[in-house]
N, C-alpha and C positions, 0 to 999 in steps of 0.2 A: 157460443151457443150452438147446440146440435139440433137439427130439424129431422123429422121422420120422413123426409122425401129426398130423393136423390136423382141420379142420372136416368134411372128407369122411368121417372116421372117427367123428364125433360129439363131437369135442373142442371145447370152448368156453373162454373166459376164466373164471378163478376155480375151475377144477377142481383137486382135490387130486391130487398126484403122490407116489407111494410106491414103496418097494422092499420086499424081504423083511424089512428091519430096522426100517422106520418111515417117518416123514415126510421127503420129499425137498424139497417146495415146492408151489408152485401155478402153474398156467398163467396167464400174463399177456397172451399174445397167441396167437391161433390163426389160421393161414392155411389154405388148402385142404389142403396135404399136410405142413405142418410146424407146430410150436407152440413158443413160447418159455416157459421155466420160470424163475421167480424162486426160487432156492434158499432154504431156510429159514435158512441161515447167512449170507445176504447182509445187509450192513449196513442195507439198506432194508426188510428183511422184519420183519413182526410177525404173530404167530399167537396167537389166543386159546387159552389153555391152562388146565389144571387139574392139581392133584396127584392121582395115582391113589388114594392112601390116604385123603385127607380131602375130596377133591372141591372144595377151595378154588381159586378162579379167579385168574387173572392173565394176563400176556402174555409170550410168549417172543420176544425180539428177536435177530436175527442180529448178529454183530459182526465177522465175517471176510469178506474179499473172496475171491471164487473164485480158487483157485490159491495161496492163502496157506499158511503153514506148518502151521497147525492150525485146524480149524473150531471157533469159539467161539460160544456163545449165552449169553444171560442170561434169567433168569426173574424178572419183577417180580410179586410176590405182593401183592395189594391189601389183604389183612387182616394187619395187624401182629401180631396175636395168634396166628395159626396157626403151629404148630411146623413147621419145615422142617429136615430133616436130610440130610446127605450120603447118597446112595444112593436117596433118594426119587425115584420115577419120575414124569415129566411127560408128559401126553398132550394131544392136541387137544381143545379144548372143543367146537367145531363145532356144528352144528345140522343138522336134516334138510332145511331149505329156506333159501335165501337167504344162507347163510354160505359163504365160500370153502373151508372145510375140513370134512370129514366128522368126526364125533366119535369119540374113543377111539383115534386113531392114535398110536403111541409117538413121542415127540419126543426124549426123552433122560433122563438121570438127573442129579440135583443133585450137584454136585461140592463146592461150598463156598458157605456163606451169609455175606453181608456184613451187618453191622449198622452202621447209620449213625444216630447220635443225632439226634433231631428229624425224621427222615424220615417220610413218610406211607405208605411201602410198604417191603417187604423185597426185596432183590435177591439172587439166587443165580446162580452160574455153573453152566452145564449142559453135560454132555458129551453130544453128540448120539448118538442110536441108530444113525444112518446114518454110514457111512464116506464122507464126501464126497470124499476123495482118490481113491477107486476106484469111482466110480459106473459102472454098466454097464447092467444091465437094470432099467427102471423101468416102472411102470404108472400110467395115468391113471384115476382113479375117475370114470366117466362118469355114475353115478347113486348117490346116497347110499342107505343102508339104509332099509328101510321103518320099522324100529324102531331105537331106540338100542341099539347092540350092547354098551353099557357097556364092560367091559374085556375082551371076548372076543377081541379081536385082539392083545392084549398077550401076549408070550411069558411063560412062567412065570418067577418071580423066580429068580435064580441060587441054587444050593445052596451055602452057605458051606463045607460039609464037602468038596464036590468041588473047591473052589478050593485046599484045603489039600493035595490029593494031588499 
């Protein structure tokens, strides 16, 4: 994806790109007036991530090509003992300095957990927070937060009673 901002606006490679719903991707190249973004759902994308509830870390990988029928992601959790359930939210692990992603940005929710006997990690399919089929307005985070925002950028969890109405 190409954005209409670049190095003249302070954009550089490895900056986080978001919209109002969560993580869109990261800048991979910045020219003077434009920049190129690798979408989080791209098959070559990998994002350090953690579960919101347990803070257990892993990596979210994209699996869909842009323009595909549905955006798909997988979350590889490094700790086999950590419980992972459908609906668990996944956010960027990030760091304040040196990492391509700022911490605490919503990535998506666990849809299904795959159990593979003998595997060294657990894999879960993730439904992205962002609707990649209708991207419009995005923002580039040009400076990370001074302190870890924890989960302050996460929207509140959906109320199950409201869904029943």
